[in-house]
SETORRO-298664 format. One record per atom (N, C-alpha, C, CB): residue in three letters; x, y, z; atom name; residue number from 0. Coordinates in steps of 0.1 Angstrom, whole numbers, plus 5000, padded with zeros to 4 digits. Glycine has a CB too. Layout:
<sites>
[ALA,[X,Y,Z],CA,NUM]
...
</sites>
This chain:
<sites>
[MET,[4859,4780,4934],N,0]
[MET,[4857,4793,4938],CA,0]
[MET,[4845,4800,4932],C,0]
[MET,[4870,4801,4935],CB,0]
[SER,[4836,4805,4940],N,1]
[SER,[4824,4811,4935],CA,1]
[SER,[4826,4825,4930],C,1]
[SER,[4813,4810,4944],CB,1]
[LEU,[4818,4831,4923],N,2]
[LEU,[4819,4845,4917],CA,2]
[LEU,[4817,4854,4930],C,2]
[LEU,[4808,4848,4905],CB,2]
[PHE,[4811,4849,4940],N,3]
[PHE,[4810,4858,4952],CA,3]
[PHE,[4823,4861,4959],C,3]
[PHE,[4801,4853,4961],CB,3]
[ASN,[4833,4851,4957],N,4]
[ASN,[4846,4853,4964],CA,4]
[ASN,[4854,4864,4956],C,4]
[ASN,[4854,4839,4964],CB,4]
[VAL,[4851,4867,4944],N,5]
[VAL,[4857,4877,4936],CA,5]
[VAL,[4856,4892,4944],C,5]
[VAL,[4849,4878,4922],CB,5]
[PHE,[4844,4893,4949],N,6]
[PHE,[4842,4906,4957],CA,6]
[PHE,[4851,4907,4970],C,6]
[PHE,[4826,4906,4960],CB,6]
[ASP,[4852,4895,4977],N,7]
[ASP,[4861,4895,4988],CA,7]
[ASP,[4875,4897,4984],C,7]
[ASP,[4859,4881,4995],CB,7]
[ILE,[4880,4891,4973],N,8]
[ILE,[4894,4893,4969],CA,8]
[ILE,[4896,4907,4965],C,8]
[ILE,[4897,4883,4957],CB,8]
[THR,[4887,4913,4957],N,9]
[THR,[4889,4927,4952],CA,9]
[THR,[4889,4936,4965],C,9]
[THR,[4877,4930,4942],CB,9]
[ALA,[4880,4933,4974],N,10]
[ALA,[4879,4942,4985],CA,10]
[ALA,[4893,4942,4994],C,10]
[ALA,[4867,4937,4994],CB,10]
[THR,[4899,4931,4995],N,11]
[THR,[4912,4930,5002],CA,11]
[THR,[4922,4937,4994],C,11]
[THR,[4916,4916,5005],CB,11]
[GLY,[4921,4936,4981],N,12]
[GLY,[4931,4944,4972],CA,12]
[GLY,[4929,4959,4973],C,12]
[GLY,[4928,4940,4956],CB,12]
[MET,[4917,4963,4974],N,13]
[MET,[4914,4978,4975],CA,13]
[MET,[4919,4982,4988],C,13]
[MET,[4899,4981,4974],CB,13]
[SER,[4917,4974,4998],N,14]
[SER,[4921,4978,5012],CA,14]
[SER,[4936,4979,5013],C,14]
[SER,[4916,4968,5022],CB,14]
[ALA,[4943,4969,5007],N,15]
[ALA,[4958,4970,5008],CA,15]
[ALA,[4963,4982,5000],C,15]
[ALA,[4964,4956,5002],CB,15]
[GLN,[4957,4985,4988],N,16]
[GLN,[4962,4996,4981],CA,16]
[GLN,[4959,5009,4988],C,16]
[GLN,[4956,4996,4967],CB,16]
[SER,[4948,5009,4995],N,17]
[SER,[4945,5022,5003],CA,17]
[SER,[4956,5024,5013],C,17]
[SER,[4931,5022,5010],CB,17]
[VAL,[4960,5013,5020],N,18]
[VAL,[4971,5014,5029],CA,18]
[VAL,[4983,5020,5022],C,18]
[VAL,[4974,5000,5036],CB,18]
[ARG,[4986,5014,5011],N,19]
[ARG,[4998,5018,5003],CA,19]
[ARG,[4998,5032,4999],C,19]
[ARG,[4999,5009,4991],CB,19]
[LEU,[4986,5037,4995],N,20]
[LEU,[4984,5051,4991],CA,20]
[LEU,[4987,5060,5004],C,20]
[LEU,[4970,5054,4985],CB,20]
[ASN,[4981,5056,5015],N,21]
[ASN,[4982,5064,5028],CA,21]
[ASN,[4997,5064,5032],C,21]
[ASN,[4973,5059,5039],CB,21]
[THR,[5005,5053,5032],N,22]
[THR,[5018,5054,5035],CA,22]
[THR,[5027,5063,5026],C,22]
[THR,[5024,5041,5037],CB,22]
[THR,[5023,5062,5013],N,23]
[THR,[5030,5070,5004],CA,23]
[THR,[5027,5084,5006],C,23]
[THR,[5028,5066,4990],CB,23]
[ALA,[5015,5088,5008],N,24]
[ALA,[5012,5102,5010],CA,24]
[ALA,[5018,5107,5023],C,24]
[ALA,[4996,5104,5010],CB,24]
[SER,[5020,5099,5033],N,25]
[SER,[5027,5103,5045],CA,25]
[SER,[5042,5105,5042],C,25]
[SER,[5025,5094,5056],CB,25]
[ASN,[5048,5096,5034],N,26]
[ASN,[5062,5098,5029],CA,26]
[ASN,[5064,5111,5022],C,26]
[ASN,[5066,5086,5019],CB,26]
[ILE,[5055,5114,5013],N,27]
[ILE,[5056,5127,5005],CA,27]
[ILE,[5054,5139,5014],C,27]
[ILE,[5045,5127,4993],CB,27]
[ALA,[5045,5138,5023],N,28]
[ALA,[5043,5149,5032],CA,28]
[ALA,[5054,5152,5041],C,28]
[ALA,[5031,5147,5040],CB,28]
[ASN,[5062,5142,5044],N,29]
[ASN,[5073,5144,5054],CA,29]
[ASN,[5087,5145,5046],C,29]
[ASN,[5074,5132,5065],CB,29]
[ALA,[5086,5146,5034],N,30]
[ALA,[5099,5145,5026],CA,30]
[ALA,[5108,5157,5028],C,30]
[ALA,[5096,5145,5011],CB,30]
[ASP,[5102,5169,5031],N,31]
[ASP,[5111,5180,5032],CA,31]
[ASP,[5112,5184,5047],C,31]
[ASP,[5105,5192,5025],CB,31]
[SER,[5109,5175,5056],N,32]
[SER,[5111,5178,5071],CA,32]
[SER,[5125,5178,5074],C,32]
[SER,[5103,5168,5079],CB,32]
[VAL,[5129,5185,5084],N,33]
[VAL,[5143,5185,5089],CA,33]
[VAL,[5144,5183,5104],C,33]
[VAL,[5149,5199,5086],CB,33]
[SER,[5155,5177,5108],N,34]
[SER,[5157,5174,5122],CA,34]
[SER,[5171,5176,5125],C,34]
[SER,[5152,5159,5125],CB,34]
[SER,[5174,5178,5139],N,35]
[SER,[5187,5180,5143],CA,35]
[SER,[5194,5168,5148],C,35]
[SER,[5188,5191,5153],CB,35]
[SER,[5187,5156,5149],N,36]
[SER,[5193,5145,5153],CA,36]
[SER,[5188,5132,5145],C,36]
[SER,[5190,5143,5168],CB,36]
[ILE,[5196,5122,5144],N,37]
[ILE,[5192,5111,5135],CA,37]
[ILE,[5180,5103,5142],C,37]
[ILE,[5205,5101,5133],CB,37]
[ASP,[5179,5103,5155],N,38]
[ASP,[5168,5096,5161],CA,38]
[ASP,[5155,5103,5158],C,38]
[ASP,[5171,5094,5176],CB,38]
[GLU,[5153,5115,5156],N,39]
[GLU,[5142,5122,5155],CA,39]
[GLU,[5137,5124,5140],C,39]
[GLU,[5144,5136,5162],CB,39]
[THR,[5146,5120,5131],N,40]
[THR,[5143,5122,5116],CA,40]
[THR,[5133,5111,5111],C,40]
[THR,[5156,5121,5109],CB,40]
[TYR,[5124,5117,5102],N,41]
[TYR,[5114,5107,5097],CA,41]
[TYR,[5120,5098,5087],C,41]
[TYR,[5103,5115,5090],CB,41]
[ARG,[5116,5086,5088],N,42]
[ARG,[5121,5076,5078],CA,42]
[ARG,[5109,5071,5070],C,42]
[ARG,[5128,5063,5086],CB,42]
[ALA,[5113,5069,5057],N,43]
[ALA,[5103,5065,5048],CA,43]
[ALA,[5096,5050,5053],C,43]
[ALA,[5109,5064,5033],CB,43]
[ARG,[5083,5050,5051],N,44]
[ARG,[5076,5037,5055],CA,44]
[ARG,[5069,5031,5043],C,44]
[ARG,[5067,5040,5066],CB,44]
[HIS,[5069,5018,5043],N,45]
[HIS,[5065,5010,5032],CA,45]
[HIS,[5056,4998,5038],C,45]
[HIS,[5076,5004,5023],CB,45]
[PRO,[5044,4996,5032],N,46]
[PRO,[5036,4984,5037],CA,46]
[PRO,[5042,4971,5032],C,46]
[PRO,[5020,4985,5033],CB,46]
[VAL,[5039,4961,5040],N,47]
[VAL,[5043,4947,5036],CA,47]
[VAL,[5031,4939,5034],C,47]
[VAL,[5053,4940,5046],CB,47]
[PHE,[5029,4933,5022],N,48]
[PHE,[5017,4926,5019],CA,48]
[PHE,[5021,4910,5019],C,48]
[PHE,[5012,4930,5005],CB,48]
[ALA,[5009,4903,5020],N,49]
[ALA,[5012,4888,5017],CA,49]
[ALA,[4999,4882,5011],C,49]
[ALA,[5015,4880,5031],CB,49]
[ALA,[5000,4873,5003],N,50]
[ALA,[4989,4867,4996],CA,50]
[ALA,[4983,4857,5006],C,50]
[ALA,[4993,4859,4983],CB,50]
[GLU,[4969,4858,5006],N,51]
[GLU,[4962,4849,5015],CA,51]
[GLU,[4956,4837,5007],C,51]
[GLU,[4950,4857,5024],CB,51]
[MET,[4961,4827,5008],N,52]
[MET,[4957,4815,5000],CA,52]
[MET,[4957,4802,5008],C,52]
[MET,[4964,4815,4987],CB,52]
[GLN,[4956,4803,5021],N,53]
[GLN,[4958,4791,5030],CA,53]
[GLN,[4948,4780,5026],C,53]
[GLN,[4955,4795,5044],CB,53]
[LYS,[4936,4782,5029],N,54]
[LYS,[4926,4770,5027],CA,54]
[LYS,[4923,4769,5012],C,54]
[LYS,[4913,4772,5036],CB,54]
[ALA,[4923,4779,5004],N,55]
[ALA,[4920,4778,4990],CA,55]
[ALA,[4931,4769,4983],C,55]
[ALA,[4919,4792,4983],CB,55]
[ALA,[4944,4772,4987],N,56]
[ALA,[4956,4765,4981],CA,56]
[ALA,[4956,4751,4986],C,56]
[ALA,[4969,4772,4984],CB,56]
[ALA,[4950,4749,4998],N,57]
[ALA,[4951,4735,5004],CA,57]
[ALA,[4941,4726,4998],C,57]
[ALA,[4949,4735,5020],CB,57]
[GLY,[4932,4732,4989],N,58]
[GLY,[4922,4723,4983],CA,58]
[GLY,[4910,4721,4990],C,58]
[GLY,[4928,4710,4980],CB,58]
[GLN,[4907,4727,5000],N,59]
[GLN,[4895,4726,5008],CA,59]
[GLN,[4884,4733,5000],C,59]
[GLN,[4897,4733,5023],CB,59]
[SER,[4873,4725,4999],N,60]
[SER,[4862,4730,4989],CA,60]
[SER,[4851,4738,4997],C,60]
[SER,[4854,4717,4982],CB,60]
[ASP,[4853,4740,5010],N,61]
[ASP,[4844,4748,5018],CA,61]
[ASP,[4846,4763,5014],C,61]
[ASP,[4845,4746,5032],CB,61]
[SER,[4838,4768,5005],N,62]
[SER,[4840,4782,5001],CA,62]
[SER,[4838,4793,5012],C,62]
[SER,[4831,4785,4990],CB,62]
[ALA,[4830,4788,5022],N,63]
[ALA,[4827,4798,5032],CA,63]
[ALA,[4839,4801,5041],C,63]
[ALA,[4815,4793,5041],CB,63]
[SER,[4848,4791,5042],N,64]
[SER,[4860,4792,5051],CA,64]
[SER,[4872,4795,5042],C,64]
[SER,[4862,4778,5059],CB,64]
[ALA,[4872,4793,5030],N,65]
[ALA,[4883,4795,5022],CA,65]
[ALA,[4886,4811,5020],C,65]
[ALA,[4880,4788,5008],CB,65]
[SER,[4898,4814,5023],N,66]
[SER,[4902,4829,5022],CA,66]
[SER,[4912,4830,5012],C,66]
[SER,[4908,4834,5035],CB,66]
[ALA,[4910,4840,5003],N,67]
[ALA,[4920,4844,4993],CA,67]
[ALA,[4920,4859,4992],C,67]
[ALA,[4917,4837,4979],CB,67]
[GLY,[4931,4865,4988],N,68]
[GLY,[4932,4879,4987],CA,68]
[GLY,[4946,4884,4991],C,68]
[GLY,[4921,4885,4995],CB,68]
[VAL,[4946,4896,4996],N,69]
[VAL,[4958,4902,5001],CA,69]
[VAL,[4956,4907,5016],C,69]
[VAL,[4962,4915,4993],CB,69]
[ARG,[4967,4905,5024],N,70]
[ARG,[4967,4909,5038],CA,70]
[ARG,[4979,4917,5040],C,70]
[ARG,[4967,4897,5048],CB,70]
[VAL,[4976,4928,5047],N,71]
[VAL,[4987,4937,5052],CA,71]
[VAL,[4993,4932,5064],C,71]
[VAL,[4983,4951,5053],CB,71]
[LEU,[5006,4928,5063],N,72]
[LEU,[5014,4923,5075],CA,72]
[LEU,[5018,4933,5084],C,72]
[LEU,[5026,4916,5070],CB,72]
[GLY,[5021,4946,5079],N,73]
[GLY,[5026,4956,5087],CA,73]
[GLY,[5032,4967,5078],C,73]
[GLY,[5037,4951,5097],CB,73]
[ILE,[5036,4977,5085],N,74]
[ILE,[5043,4988,5079],CA,74]
[ILE,[5057,4988,5084],C,74]
[ILE,[5037,5001,5081],CB,74]
[VAL,[5067,4988,5076],N,75]
[VAL,[5081,4989,5080],CA,75]
[VAL,[5088,5002,5076],C,75]
[VAL,[5089,4978,5074],CB,75]
[GLU,[5098,5006,5084],N,76]
[GLU,[5106,5018,5080],CA,76]
[GLU,[5117,5014,5072],C,76]
[GLU,[5111,5026,5093],CB,76]
[SER,[5121,5023,5062],N,77]
[SER,[5132,5020,5053],CA,77]
[SER,[5145,5020,5060],C,77]
[SER,[5132,5029,5040],CB,77]
[ASP,[5154,5012,5057],N,78]
[ASP,[5168,5013,5063],CA,78]
[ASP,[5178,5020,5054],C,78]
[ASP,[5173,5000,5067],CB,78]
[LYS,[5173,5027,5044],N,79]
[LYS,[5182,5035,5036],CA,79]
[LYS,[5188,5046,5045],C,79]
[LYS,[5174,5041,5024],CB,79]
[PRO,[5200,5050,5042],N,80]
[PRO,[5206,5061,5051],CA,80]
[PRO,[5199,5073,5048],C,80]
[PRO,[5220,5062,5048],CB,80]
[LEU,[5199,5082,5060],N,81]
[LEU,[5192,5095,5060],CA,81]
[LEU,[5201,5104,5051],C,81]
[LEU,[5191,5100,5075],CB,81]
[ASN,[5195,5115,5046],N,82]
[ASN,[5202,5125,5039],CA,82]
[ASN,[5208,5135,5050],C,82]
[ASN,[5193,5133,5029],CB,82]
[VAL,[5220,5136,5050],N,83]
[VAL,[5227,5146,5060],CA,83]
[VAL,[5234,5157,5051],C,83]
[VAL,[5239,5137,5070],CB,83]
[GLU,[5230,5168,5056],N,84]
[GLU,[5234,5181,5050],CA,84]
[GLU,[5242,5191,5060],C,84]
[GLU,[5222,5189,5044],CB,84]
[TYR,[5253,5196,5054],N,85]
[TYR,[5260,5205,5063],CA,85]
[TYR,[5253,5219,5061],C,85]
[TYR,[5275,5206,5060],CB,85]
[ALA,[5248,5225,5071],N,86]
[ALA,[5241,5238,5071],CA,86]
[ALA,[5243,5245,5085],C,86]
[ALA,[5227,5236,5067],CB,86]
[PRO,[5255,5250,5087],N,87]
[PRO,[5257,5255,5101],CA,87]
[PRO,[5249,5266,5105],C,87]
[PRO,[5271,5258,5103],CB,87]
[HIS,[5243,5273,5095],N,88]
[HIS,[5234,5285,5099],CA,88]
[HIS,[5220,5281,5100],C,88]
[HIS,[5235,5297,5090],CB,88]
[HIS,[5216,5268,5097],N,89]
[HIS,[5202,5265,5099],CA,89]
[HIS,[5198,5264,5113],C,89]
[HIS,[5198,5253,5092],CB,89]
[PRO,[5186,5269,5117],N,90]
[PRO,[5182,5267,5131],CA,90]
[PRO,[5182,5254,5138],C,90]
[PRO,[5170,5273,5133],CB,90]
[MET,[5180,5244,5129],N,91]
[MET,[5178,5230,5133],CA,91]
[MET,[5192,5222,5133],C,91]
[MET,[5167,5223,5125],CB,91]
[ALA,[5203,5229,5130],N,92]
[ALA,[5215,5223,5129],CA,92]
[ALA,[5220,5218,5143],C,92]
[ALA,[5225,5233,5123],CB,92]
[ASP,[5227,5207,5143],N,93]
[ASP,[5232,5202,5155],CA,93]
[ASP,[5245,5209,5158],C,93]
[ASP,[5234,5187,5155],CB,93]
[LYS,[5253,5204,5169],N,94]
[LYS,[5264,5211,5173],CA,94]
[LYS,[5276,5212,5163],C,94]
[LYS,[5269,5205,5186],CB,94]
[ASP,[5275,5202,5154],N,95]
[ASP,[5286,5201,5143],CA,95]
[ASP,[5281,5209,5130],C,95]
[ASP,[5289,5184,5140],CB,95]
[GLY,[5269,5214,5131],N,96]
[GLY,[5264,5221,5119],CA,96]
[GLY,[5256,5213,5109],C,96]
[GLY,[5276,5227,5112],CB,96]
[TYR,[5252,5201,5112],N,97]
[TYR,[5245,5192,5102],CA,97]
[TYR,[5230,5191,5106],C,97]
[TYR,[5252,5178,5102],CB,97]
[ILE,[5223,5190,5094],N,98]
[ILE,[5208,5188,5097],CA,98]
[ILE,[5205,5175,5089],C,98]
[ILE,[5199,5200,5091],CB,98]
[TYR,[5195,5168,5094],N,99]
[TYR,[5192,5154,5090],CA,99]
[TYR,[5178,5155,5083],C,99]
[TYR,[5192,5143,5103],CB,99]
[LYS,[5178,5149,5070],N,100]
[LYS,[5166,5150,5062],CA,100]
[LYS,[5162,5135,5060],C,100]
[LYS,[5167,5157,5048],CB,100]
[PRO,[5148,5132,5058],N,101]
[PRO,[5143,5119,5056],CA,101]
[PRO,[5150,5112,5043],C,101]
[PRO,[5129,5120,5054],CB,101]
[ASN,[5149,5099,5044],N,102]
[ASN,[5154,5091,5033],CA,102]
[ASN,[5143,5088,5023],C,102]
[ASN,[5161,5078,5039],CB,102]
[VAL,[5135,5099,5020],N,103]
[VAL,[5123,5098,5011],CA,103]
[VAL,[5128,5102,4997],C,103]
[VAL,[5111,5106,5015],CB,103]
[ASN,[5126,5094,4987],N,104]
[ASN,[5128,5097,4973],CA,104]
[ASN,[5114,5101,4967],C,104]
[ASN,[5135,5085,4965],CB,104]
[VAL,[5111,5114,4964],N,105]
[VAL,[5098,5117,4960],CA,105]
[VAL,[5095,5112,4947],C,105]
[VAL,[5097,5130,4959],CB,105]
[VAL,[5105,5110,4938],N,106]
[VAL,[5101,5105,4924],CA,106]
[VAL,[5096,5090,4927],C,106]
[VAL,[5115,5105,4914],CB,106]
[GLU,[5104,5083,4935],N,107]
[GLU,[5100,5068,4938],CA,107]
[GLU,[5086,5068,4945],C,107]
[GLU,[5110,5062,4947],CB,107]
[GLU,[5083,5077,4954],N,108]
[GLU,[5070,5078,4960],CA,108]
[GLU,[5059,5081,4951],C,108]
[GLU,[5070,5088,4970],CB,108]
[MET,[5062,5090,4942],N,109]
[MET,[5051,5094,4931],CA,109]
[MET,[5049,5082,4922],C,109]
[MET,[5054,5106,4923],CB,109]
[THR,[5059,5074,4919],N,110]
[THR,[5058,5062,4911],CA,110]
[THR,[5049,5052,4920],C,110]
[THR,[5072,5056,4907],CB,110]
[ASN,[5051,5051,4932],N,111]
[ASN,[5044,5041,4941],CA,111]
[ASN,[5029,5046,4941],C,111]
[ASN,[5051,5041,4956],CB,111]
[MET,[5027,5059,4942],N,112]
[MET,[5013,5064,4942],CA,112]
[MET,[5005,5061,4930],C,112]
[MET,[5014,5079,4943],CB,112]
[ILE,[5012,5063,4919],N,113]
[ILE,[5006,5060,4905],CA,113]
[ILE,[5002,5045,4905],C,113]
[ILE,[5016,5064,4892],CB,113]
[SER,[5013,5037,4909],N,114]
[SER,[5010,5022,4908],CA,114]
[SER,[4999,5018,4918],C,114]
[SER,[5022,5013,4912],CB,114]
[ALA,[4999,5023,4930],N,115]
[ALA,[4988,5019,4939],CA,115]
[ALA,[4974,5025,4934],C,115]
[ALA,[4991,5025,4953],CB,115]
[SER,[4974,5035,4928],N,116]
[SER,[4961,5041,4923],CA,116]
[SER,[4956,5033,4911],C,116]
[SER,[4963,5056,4919],CB,116]
[ARG,[4965,5029,4903],N,117]
[ARG,[4960,5020,4892],CA,117]
[ARG,[4957,5006,4896],C,117]
[ARG,[4971,5019,4881],CB,117]
[SER,[4964,5000,4906],N,118]
[SER,[4960,4988,4913],CA,118]
[SER,[4946,4989,4919],C,118]
[SER,[4969,4984,4923],CB,118]
[TYR,[4943,5000,4925],N,119]
[TYR,[4931,5001,4932],CA,119]
[TYR,[4920,5002,4921],C,119]
[TYR,[4931,5014,4941],CB,119]
[GLN,[4922,5009,4910],N,120]
[GLN,[4913,5011,4899],CA,120]
[GLN,[4911,4997,4893],C,120]
[GLN,[4918,5021,4889],CB,120]
[THR,[4921,4989,4891],N,121]
[THR,[4919,4976,4885],CA,121]
[THR,[4910,4967,4894],C,121]
[THR,[4932,4969,4882],CB,121]
[ASN,[4911,4968,4907],N,122]
[ASN,[4903,4961,4916],CA,122]
[ASN,[4889,4965,4915],C,122]
[ASN,[4908,4962,4929],CB,122]
[VAL,[4886,4978,4914],N,123]
[VAL,[4873,4982,4912],CA,123]
[VAL,[4867,4978,4898],C,123]
[VAL,[4872,4998,4913],CB,123]
[GLN,[4875,4978,4888],N,124]
[GLN,[4870,4973,4875],CA,124]
[GLN,[4867,4959,4875],C,124]
[GLN,[4881,4976,4864],CB,124]
[LEU,[4874,4951,4882],N,125]
[LEU,[4872,4936,4884],CA,125]
[LEU,[4860,4933,4891],C,125]
[LEU,[4884,4929,4891],CB,125]
[ALA,[4857,4941,4902],N,126]
[ALA,[4845,4939,4909],CA,126]
[ALA,[4832,4943,4901],C,126]
[ALA,[4845,4946,4924],CB,126]
[GLU,[4834,4954,4893],N,127]
[GLU,[4824,4958,4884],CA,127]
[GLU,[4821,4947,4873],C,127]
[GLU,[4828,4971,4878],CB,127]
[SER,[4831,4941,4867],N,128]
[SER,[4829,4930,4858],CA,128]
[SER,[4823,4919,4864],C,128]
[SER,[4842,4925,4852],CB,128]
[ALA,[4826,4914,4876],N,129]
[ALA,[4820,4903,4883],CA,129]
[ALA,[4804,4906,4885],C,129]
[ALA,[4827,4901,4896],CB,129]
[LYS,[4802,4919,4888],N,130]
[LYS,[4789,4922,4890],CA,130]
[LYS,[4781,4922,4878],C,130]
[LYS,[4788,4935,4896],CB,130]
[ASN,[4787,4926,4866],N,131]
[ASN,[4780,4926,4854],CA,131]
[ASN,[4777,4911,4849],C,131]
[ASN,[4789,4934,4844],CB,131]
[MET,[4786,4902,4852],N,132]
[MET,[4785,4888,4848],CA,132]
[MET,[4774,4881,4857],C,132]
[MET,[4798,4881,4849],CB,132]
[MET,[4773,4886,4869],N,133]
[MET,[4762,4880,4877],CA,133]
[MET,[4749,4884,4872],C,133]
[MET,[4764,4883,4892],CB,133]
[ASN,[4748,4898,4868],N,134]
[ASN,[4735,4903,4863],CA,134]
[ASN,[4731,4896,4850],C,134]
[ASN,[4736,4917,4860],CB,134]
[LYS,[4741,4894,4841],N,135]
[LYS,[4739,4887,4829],CA,135]
[LYS,[4734,4872,4832],C,135]
[LYS,[4753,4887,4820],CB,135]
[THR,[4740,4865,4842],N,136]
[THR,[4736,4853,4846],CA,136]
[THR,[4721,4852,4850],C,136]
[THR,[4745,4848,4857],CB,136]
[LEU,[4718,4862,4858],N,137]
[LEU,[4703,4863,4862],CA,137]
[LEU,[4694,4865,4850],C,137]
[LEU,[4701,4874,4872],CB,137]
[LEU,[4698,4873,4841],N,138]
[LEU,[4689,4875,4828],CA,138]
[LEU,[4688,4864,4820],C,138]
[LEU,[4695,4885,4820],CB,138]
[LEU,[4696,4854,4821],N,139]
[LEU,[4695,4842,4813],CA,139]
[LEU,[4682,4833,4816],C,139]
[LEU,[4707,4834,4816],CB,139]
[GLY,[4679,4834,4829],N,140]
[GLY,[4667,4827,4834],CA,140]
[GLY,[4653,4834,4830],C,140]
[GLY,[4668,4826,4849],CB,140]
[GLN,[4655,4846,4825],N,141]
[GLN,[4642,4853,4822],CA,141]
[GLN,[4638,4850,4807],C,141]
[GLN,[4644,4867,4824],CB,141]
[ARG,[4646,4843,4800],N,142]
[ARG,[4642,4841,4786],CA,142]
[ARG,[4634,4828,4784],C,142]
[ARG,[4653,4841,4778],CB,142]
</sites>
């Protein structure tokens, strides 16, 4: 693996963490929404990642075709139960007096946001370190 591949790997990592930050922000933004039916209620969403190591793991030495990094497989909705609250005087209450709130745990989402932010920063630092190593390597030839 060449040092240039580090930039591709960190780029996929930053892209994946950006998706994670966006879905977490969407979950937090919708955490206090209310609905009058189960079908219309917002459900927490989470990205699904996969490591991309097909050709690199297979031992193929062609670095141009070897892919490594992180791939976003998709975004799935949480299957945790919704928060149901009895509020007969609420304007969004159903005929039985219940309102439905998203299954978003704000503390968990804030933890995810901090984790995604730190992972993104780590990828940026890794790319910066690789750039510095390449610059130092170029300076070796000047002496």
